N, C-alpha and C positions, 0 to 999 in steps of 0.2 A: 405906600403898601407900611403896613404898621410890625412892629415887632413879633408878636406870638406867627404874622402871615409868615416873615422870611425867618423865621426860625421853623416853623411846620414845612415852608418849601426845602430847606435847608438836610431836615429828618428827611423827608420823601426823594430828593436826592439822591443822597450816601447809601441811604438802604436800598432803594430802588437800585444806584448801581452795584453794589454788592450782590443784592441777593442775584445778580446775572449768574456769578462765579460759585454760588455756593452749592446749588443744584447741578450748576456744571459739572463740577469739582467732585461732590458725591456719585452722579449718575454714570460720569465716567471712569470713576476710580471703580469703580461697581463691575460698570462691562469690562474694563481690564484687568477683573481679578478673575470672569468667565472665561475671558481670552487665555490667560497662563491656568487657569483648569483646566481646559481642554487640552492644552498644549504637552500639562504636565498625564492627563489620561490616555490621549492619543500618540505620544511624540513624532507628531505632525510638527515637524517646523516651521510651517503658512503659520501658525498658530502661535508664536516662538516670535516669528517677527510681525504679526499684527502688536502681540500684546509690548514690542517696543515701539511700535510707532506711535500708534495710540496714546499710548505710555508717554510721550512727550508729550501730547496737547493736551494729556490731564496734570501732567507739573508745572506747566504756563499755567492753565487757571486756578492751582492749586497756590502758586505766587502772587497773582494778582489780586486773587479771593483773600490772602491774607495782606495784603497794601490795604484795600479796602475798608475791611473790619475793622483794622488799626482804626483810620480816618473815622469811621462810621461811632466807633468807642470814646474819640477823642471829643466827637460833638458832642454827646453827652449834657462832658462836664464843661465844655463851653455855654451854651445855647439852652438846655435845661437842668441847672443845678437843684429848682425847689424840688422837681419831680424826682433827681437821683435821690437827693438828702430822704424825700418821700418814702420810697421804695428799696433804699439802700440795703434794708436790713434784710428783705424777703429775698433781691436781686444775688446777694452776698456769694449764696449757699451755691445756687446753681451756676452761676457764673465762674465761681472761683473753678468748683470742677470741672469745669467746658474745659479752663484754660490750662490748668494743673494737670488732669487726665487725661479728658481726650483729645486734649489740642496734643501736647506733647506728647500723646500715645501715637499721635498719627501721625507728624513730624518724624518721631524717631524710627518708627518703620518705614515710613517711608525714605529714611539716608538707606538704609539699611537693603531695602529694595533696589535702589537707583546703585549703590555700591556693590552687591556680592552674587552677582548676576554667576561669575566662572567662579566663585569662593566657596559657595555654594549648594547641598545639593536643591535638585528642583523642586519636591514637595518642601521644603525647609524656605526654599525665595519662595512658594507658595503663599507660605503662612504670611509670611512679610505682607504681600498686598493685601490679603484678606483681612489682615487686625489692620491694616491702614483704611480701607475702606470702612470696615465696622466702625474704627477711631472717629468716621469721618461722620456717621450715621450718626453714634453717641453723643457729637461738638452739637450736631442741629436739634438734640432731643434737649438737651443743658439748655439751649442758647428758645428753643419753644417754648420750656416750662417756666422761662421766666417772661416770654409772652405772653402765653396765657393766661398767666395774672392778673396783667391787663385787661385783659375779655372780660376774664370771670372768675375774681379776687375770694382767695378759700386759704382758709388755715394761719390767719391776722388775726389781729387785736389793735385797735386804736391809741397809740400813747403819745402825749406830747404830739401833736398832730402830724407822726406818722406814724405807717403799720408797719407792723411790727412780727416775724414769725413764733408760731406759737404748736404749729403742728407742721415739719418738715413733708411725713409722707401726704400730709392734704394736699399737700404743691402736688406731689411726682400723681397720686391717684385721680388729679382734676379730670377730671371727663375732657376737655378740652385742649388739655396736651394730649391727646390722644388721639383727638379729630386734628390736630393741625396735625401732629409728626406724623401718621398714617399719608394724610393729604402729601404734603412738603417732600418724601421721602419715596413715595408713589410718583410723583412728577417729575424727583430729581431721576430716578431710575429711569424714566420714560424721555428725559431727555438726555439720559447719555447715552442711548437708543439711536433716537433719532439724527444726534451729533454726528456718529459713526456712521449712518445709514445717508445722512444729507451730504455726507462730506466725500460718502466715497461715491456716490452718485455724480457730484461734480468731477471727480477724478475719472469717470466712466464714460462722459460728457467728451472729453480731450483725444485726439487721434491718435497718440502715443497707448498702446497696447501693453507696453515691458510690462505695468501691475495688472493684468484685468483680474487674473483669477484670486489675485490680493483683494481688490477692491470689491467684488462681486461677494468674496466669501464674508468679507467685514461689513459689507451690504448686508446680506441675510442674517447674520447675526445681529447686529443693531435692529432691524425690522423685529424680528423674534424679540429681543429683551423690551423692544416700544411697545408693542402692542400688545405684553403682559404688563408692563409699565403703566400702560394708557386704559385699560381695563380697572387694573387699580383704583387709578385719579377718578374715575369714575364713579366707583362704589365708595370709595373715599369722600369724596367731595358733597353725595348728594345725603351722606349722612350728615357732615356736618354742616349743611345748610339746613338739612332740618332741624338742626337741635336752637339754630337761630331762630325759631317762629316762637320757640318761649323762652330761649337765653336773652337775645337780642331781636326782639321784634321789628325794632326801628329800622334797623340795618336791612332786615329779610325785606319788611316793605316797601326800602329801599331803591331794592335791588329790584323790584319786581315793578316800580314805579306807581304804587297806590297810596294815594294820599289819600282814600276811602276807604272805608271796610266792605268788602269784592260780598259778592253774594253767598249761595251755597247752590250748587256748587262755583267754586271762582275759576274765574279765567285767565288763562297764562295770556301776558302780552307782550307780542311780538316785537314789535318797534311804538317808542313814545318818545313823548318830547314833553319834559316836565316846565311848568311858572312857575320857577322855584319862589319869586320874591310874594307870590299870591298863594301859596301851596296848593295848585291846581297844576290838574294836566291836559296841557294843550292840544293833544290829540293821542291816540292809543289804537293800536290794534290786534285786538282777543279773541284767543282760542278757547272754546267754552272747557270747561273740564278739566286742563291740564294741571291748570296749578292746585288743584285739590289732590291732582293725583302724583303729581311729583313732593308735595309736601304732606300729605296723609295716605300717601299710598291705598287711594281709594277716589272714584266721583262724587264726593262728598265732603262739605268742610269746610269755611271761612276763614279768613287770616283779614288780624286786624287794619285796618290803613294809618297813614304816620300819623290821620290827626287825630285821630282816637290814642293814636301810644305817646304821642306828644302831652295830649289834658293825663294821662295817667303817669307819665314822666314828672309833669310838673307839679302835681299834686305829691307825688315822693320823692321830688329833690330841689322843688324852688322852681322860682317863674325862671326859666335859661331857655335861651334857642337850641333845641333838640334836635333840628332839622338836618339832616348833614348832604353830603354835596349829591341832590338826587340822580341827574344827567350822567354825571363820573360813573358814580354808581352800578345806576342801570344798564349803563354799555361798559363796562368794565367785567358787569357778568357777563354777559353773550359773548363778548371777546373771549373770557377764558373758557366758557363754554364750548366757545365754537371752535376755539382751536384745538380743543380737546379731545372735538368730536374730530375733526380733520384731523388727529394726528392717528389716533384708531383706522381711522379707513386707510389712509395713506400706506399703515404699517398692514393692514391686512390683506388692502391691493395688493398692497407692493409684494410681501411673500406668493401671493397668489400668483402674478404677472413673472412672477423670478423662479418659479418650481422647474425643476430639472426638463419635465416633461417638452414641455412649452417656456421658456425662457426667452417672454416678448418683452417683459421690460427693455432691456438690453438693446432690442431693435428699434425702440422708438424713442427720440431723443427729447418728445414733450413729454415724453412719462417722467425721466430721469430729472427733469428740469423741474417739473411739480415737488421729487420727491428732496431733489436738491436745496430748495425753494424754502419746501418744511424744515429746513434746518433750523431760520427764525422764529418760528411759530414757537418753540417752548418758553423765547424768552420772553416773547411780548402776553404769554397764557401765564405766566408766574409775573410778571408786572400786574396785569390785571385783576387777579388772585389778591396779591399783597397789595394794593390802593383799599380792593374790598375791606379786606382785615384790619386795616388801620383808620380808612376814612368813617367807614361803617362803623368807628366808635365816638364817634363826634357826639360830645365837646369833653369827654375823659380823654385823657391819657392813661387812668385806671378806672372800669367801668365802674360806674356808679361812687366813686371815692373822691377822685383828683382831676380835674379841668385841663386843657391846655395852658388856660392864662393862670392860673395856681403853677404849672410847672416851669414858666420862661427863666432864666435866669435874672435876678433881678437887676443884676450891674451892665447887661448887655445893650450895645446901641444899634440903632437902623444900620449907624456906617460902619460897623466893624462887622456886621451879619452880612453887611452888601459884598464887603470887601471878599471874609471866608467864603461865602457862597461863590464870589467870582472866582477865588484862587480854587473851588473845591471843584468847580466847571472845569475848567483848564486842564486840572491834573486829572482830573478823569476820562476827558478828551485825549489826551497824552495816553494816559494808561490803556483806554480803548485802540487807539490806533497804532500802538506796541504790540497791544495781543494781537487785535487784526494781522498785522504785519508777520508776527513773529507763526503763527497758524497757518496762515497761504505761505510763508518760508517752508516749511513742515511739510506743507503737503506737495511742493515742487520737488524736494529732497528727492520725497516718494519713499517706500519702505528697505530699498538696498542700499540707499544709500552709506548706512555703518558699515554695512558688507566690502562695500566697495572700496573705502573708505579705509581700510581695514587692511585689504588685498593691494594697495595700491602702497599703502606704508613699509608690509610686509616685502613688496617689489625695491622700494628706495633701500631699507635696511637689511636685503639680503647680502650673502658672503656668495663673492664667484667663484671661488675657490669649494664653496660644499657640492657643486655642480663636479668636481675634478676635471675642471677645463682646463689643467696643465699636465693632466695624466698621460 
């Protein structure tokens, strides 16, 4: 494997693993904030218990997300130093704001939220978790503002081989920012709801019914949040994909497996396999009209194929290979879309079958198993989405301006990359194992663990003379 391939693998590995926890943290933080809001409004102690219990899992995700984020930033300097020099003037402002404003705000108010349960009024304490949730969303915005420049560069001038910012407002007004931001945040909210509902379903499968009411309430609330989020995901994703038709036609054609221009109307390919070496489709199953409807909201319209787009890019940018990894993009898109639809259906049907009049969900283990296993679907959907976003931009790191070959550090060696890839993989495997272990341990403790522990401590520290034993 050459240096570029090894560096790309490391970027993919660090990004994917970090992105396991970004939407996890945003989504669970948002969900916990809703739980505490319901407690403050209703004064129902069950919602307070839910807030504390699911808040512990939110904290675990936050901690691991911070560690993986540091590793991801570190590998930019190691493997992509020329890229960092090229975009440093552009990325400096949004990433500095993310670190100095959003992340500091998130960590500060998170600390206040953790340590002030019995020291602040409920409404003041509620403000802390909402500010934490808002800061995590704000943090994502600034990161995506930087990423969007890579997809659709705006507000810059090229000087001395570097991209220098000349319009900060253009960076924020970049339409790609808002497509990515809405899609990512909606996906994160969906993930938060699905994780709470799915883990609750696993707990309801146990024979012990001590916390039955707690997990039923958690399950219902999680499903409501995931239903709203999944509808928003589909809407945001639809807008983002339609934008690719004009902005990144090669990426769009690759996700549909179309080497040749489609007819009018355009058929949508359900399944296919591409011969990437010959730039042909080995086989495909097409459904008439569907691609035109998806791309243009009408049963007419054609899409450029990759062969046509490659010729256009060659004329515009020079003779290079502009074909991305077609099979990976084709099936990544279908995995992302399929799991998105699955989460919507599971959320809607889960709410229907857990309604008060006839809560049959709790009577059928197979239903709870389906809901429980859905816990893992947002991780796969998010990973597939980021593969599309990053791989579909090939061969560019900054679309139309800077290629991957230009971006790699000049002094990095294959040996150093193999060693660092191995170290990072082992580190990530260890972090993942610890994260899974700690989440399972929190579930085993149950929602009454803290109350029982405080009660036991009170018994141990109690004074026997308080009860007038010798009166």
